[in-house]
C-alpha positions as CSV (number, residue, x, y, z in Angstrom):
1,M,-54.2,45.7,-29.9
2,R,-55.5,47.9,-27.2
3,I,-53.6,47.6,-23.9
4,T,-55.8,48.0,-20.9
5,N,-55.1,48.6,-17.3
6,S,-56.1,45.1,-16.4
7,M,-53.6,43.7,-18.9
8,L,-50.8,45.9,-17.4
9,S,-51.8,44.8,-14.0
10,A,-51.8,41.1,-14.9
11,T,-48.4,41.4,-16.6
12,F,-47.0,43.2,-13.6
13,M,-48.4,40.7,-11.2
14,R,-47.0,37.8,-13.2
15,D,-43.6,39.3,-13.4
16,L,-43.7,40.1,-9.7
17,N,-44.6,36.6,-8.8
18,Q,-41.8,35.2,-11.1
19,N,-39.3,37.5,-9.4
20,L,-40.5,36.4,-6.0
21,R,-40.1,32.8,-7.0
22,N,-36.6,33.5,-8.3
23,L,-35.8,35.3,-5.1
24,A,-37.1,32.5,-2.9
25,R,-35.0,30.0,-5.0
26,K,-31.9,32.1,-4.5
27,Q,-32.5,32.4,-0.8
28,H,-33.0,28.6,-0.5
29,Q,-29.7,28.1,-2.4
30,L,-27.9,30.4,-0.1
31,A,-29.4,28.7,3.0
32,T,-28.7,25.2,1.9
33,G,-25.5,25.8,-0.1
34,R,-27.0,23.8,-2.9
35,L,-27.5,25.1,-6.4
36,I,-30.0,22.3,-7.2
37,S,-32.3,20.8,-4.5
38,R,-34.7,18.9,-6.7
39,P,-34.3,17.3,-10.1
40,S,-37.0,19.6,-11.4
41,D,-34.8,22.6,-10.6
42,D,-32.4,21.7,-13.4
43,P,-32.7,18.2,-15.0
44,V,-29.5,18.7,-17.1
45,G,-27.7,20.1,-14.2
46,I,-28.7,17.1,-12.0
47,V,-27.2,14.7,-14.6
48,H,-23.9,16.6,-14.6
49,S,-23.9,16.9,-10.8
50,L,-24.4,13.1,-10.4
51,R,-21.6,12.5,-12.9
52,L,-19.3,14.8,-11.1
53,R,-20.2,13.3,-7.8
54,S,-19.3,9.9,-9.1
55,D,-16.1,11.1,-10.6
56,L,-15.1,12.7,-7.3
57,A,-15.9,9.5,-5.4
58,D,-13.6,7.6,-7.9
59,I,-10.8,10.1,-7.5
60,E,-11.1,9.8,-3.7
61,R,-11.0,6.0,-4.0
62,Y,-7.9,6.2,-6.3
63,G,-6.2,8.5,-3.9
64,K,-6.7,6.1,-1.0
65,N,-5.5,3.2,-3.1
66,V,-2.3,5.2,-4.0
67,D,-1.7,6.1,-0.3
68,H,-2.1,2.4,0.7
69,A,0.3,1.3,-2.1
70,L,2.9,3.9,-1.2
71,A,2.8,2.9,2.5
72,W,3.1,-0.7,1.5
73,L,6.1,0.0,-0.7
74,S,7.7,2.1,2.1
75,T,7.4,-0.9,4.5
76,T,8.8,-3.2,1.8
77,E,11.7,-0.8,1.3
78,T,12.5,-0.8,5.0
79,G,12.4,-4.6,5.0
80,L,14.8,-4.8,2.1
81,S,17.2,-2.4,3.7
82,Q,17.2,-4.4,6.9
83,T,17.8,-7.6,4.9
84,C,20.9,-6.0,3.2
85,E,22.2,-5.0,6.6
86,L,21.8,-8.5,8.0
87,L,23.5,-10.1,5.0
88,Q,26.3,-7.5,5.1
89,R,26.9,-8.5,8.8
90,A,26.8,-12.2,7.9
91,R,29.4,-11.5,5.2
92,E,31.7,-9.9,7.7
93,L,31.3,-12.8,10.1
94,A,32.1,-15.2,7.2
95,V,35.2,-13.4,6.3
96,Y,36.3,-13.4,10.0
97,G,35.3,-17.0,10.5
98,A,37.2,-18.2,7.4
99,N,40.4,-17.7,9.4
100,S,41.8,-21.2,10.1
101,T,43.7,-20.0,13.1
102,L,40.6,-19.2,15.2
103,P,39.9,-21.5,18.1
104,Q,36.6,-23.4,18.0
105,E,35.2,-21.4,20.9
106,S,35.5,-18.3,18.7
107,L,33.9,-20.0,15.8
108,D,31.1,-21.1,18.1
109,A,30.6,-17.5,19.2
110,L,30.4,-16.5,15.5
111,A,27.9,-19.2,14.8
112,K,25.7,-18.0,17.6
113,E,25.6,-14.5,16.1
114,V,24.8,-16.0,12.7
115,D,22.0,-17.9,14.3
116,Q,20.7,-14.6,15.7
117,L,20.9,-13.1,12.2
118,L,18.9,-16.0,10.9
119,E,16.1,-15.3,13.4
120,Q,16.1,-11.6,12.6
121,M,15.9,-12.5,8.9
122,V,12.8,-14.5,9.5
123,Q,11.3,-11.6,11.4
124,V,12.1,-9.2,8.6
125,A,10.7,-11.6,6.0
126,N,7.5,-11.8,8.0
127,T,7.2,-8.0,8.1
128,S,3.6,-6.8,8.0
129,Y,1.7,-3.6,7.3
130,A,-1.8,-2.9,8.5
131,G,-2.1,-6.6,9.6
132,Q,-1.0,-8.0,6.2
133,H,2.4,-9.6,5.5
134,V,4.1,-7.7,2.8
135,F,6.2,-10.6,1.4
136,A,3.5,-13.2,1.3
137,G,2.1,-12.5,-2.2
138,T,-1.6,-12.4,-1.9
139,N,-1.7,-14.9,1.0
140,T,-1.2,-11.9,3.4
141,K,-2.9,-13.2,6.5
142,T,-0.4,-16.0,7.1
143,P,3.3,-15.3,7.9
144,P,5.1,-16.2,4.7
145,F,8.2,-17.8,6.4
146,T,8.6,-20.5,9.0
147,A,11.4,-20.4,11.6
148,T,13.5,-22.6,9.3
149,G,12.9,-20.3,6.3
150,D,10.4,-22.4,4.4
151,Y,8.1,-20.2,2.2
152,Q,4.3,-20.4,2.8
153,G,3.2,-17.5,0.7
154,N,2.6,-17.4,-3.1
155,G,4.0,-15.5,-6.1
156,Q,0.8,-13.6,-7.0
157,A,0.9,-9.8,-7.4
158,K,-1.3,-7.5,-5.3
159,E,-2.8,-4.9,-7.5
160,T,-4.8,-1.8,-6.8
161,E,-6.7,0.6,-9.2
162,V,-5.0,4.0,-9.4
163,G,-7.0,5.3,-12.3
164,A,-9.9,4.4,-14.6
165,G,-8.9,0.9,-15.9
166,L,-5.3,1.4,-14.6
167,N,-4.1,-1.2,-12.1
168,F,-0.8,-1.1,-10.3
169,A,1.1,-4.1,-8.8
170,Y,2.8,-3.0,-5.6
171,N,4.2,-6.0,-3.9
172,L,7.3,-8.2,-3.9
173,D,6.8,-11.9,-3.0
174,G,9.2,-13.6,-0.5
175,E,10.1,-16.3,-2.9
176,T,11.7,-13.8,-5.2
177,V,13.3,-11.7,-2.5
178,F,14.6,-14.2,0.0
179,K,14.9,-17.5,-1.9
180,Q,16.6,-16.6,-5.2
181,P,19.3,-17.2,-4.0
182,D,18.2,-18.7,-0.7
183,A,19.4,-16.3,2.0
184,F,18.2,-18.5,4.8
185,K,20.1,-21.5,3.5
186,A,23.2,-19.4,3.2
187,L,23.0,-18.3,6.8
188,Q,22.2,-21.9,7.9
189,D,25.2,-23.2,6.0
190,L,27.5,-20.5,7.4
191,R,26.3,-21.3,11.0
192,D,26.8,-25.1,10.5
193,H,30.3,-24.7,9.0
194,L,31.3,-22.5,11.9
195,L,30.0,-25.0,14.4
196,S,31.9,-27.8,12.7
197,G,35.1,-25.8,12.4
198,D,35.0,-26.2,8.6
199,T,36.7,-22.9,7.7
200,G,37.6,-24.2,4.2
201,Q,33.9,-24.3,3.3
202,I,33.3,-20.9,4.7
203,S,36.0,-19.3,2.5
């Protein structure tokens, strides 16, 4: 096959145009920061890119779910610590109030403090995070406990997805935490026994 000048020229021009197109594509990639601008640039790459984008979105969503669950658990832990402190103080008052030699006015003063502990217990039991009550089960928009300690929540678990097909339950319901045994009734009984001067029942 005889190679002519026109063939060499055509080949050179074709290669030059291809190089110019490649250069333009690289310049566009540098300017936009995108390796692929159109599906026609790399159909296989587009599929992988979309899959990676979806995976990254899922990972970001899982991360937000984990952060929310951790903050919820931290709030729950604070509530449980406060509950322990209140019950410990109530125990100290009960030990002191079981002394049969105390005058009634002293028992009344102890009863008043127990009543304050009861109010604080209700406040702790109605602890909320981000506008949701942490001890209400899934009925988080309504305070789970009334002023008398009656439970209005439910025992359902709040779950969040922390991985593909992996759900994590992150709440404790108030029925389990405060009513088994009934912390409110224990405080109410202690208060009433102090007011009635029934030190035998306290001990």
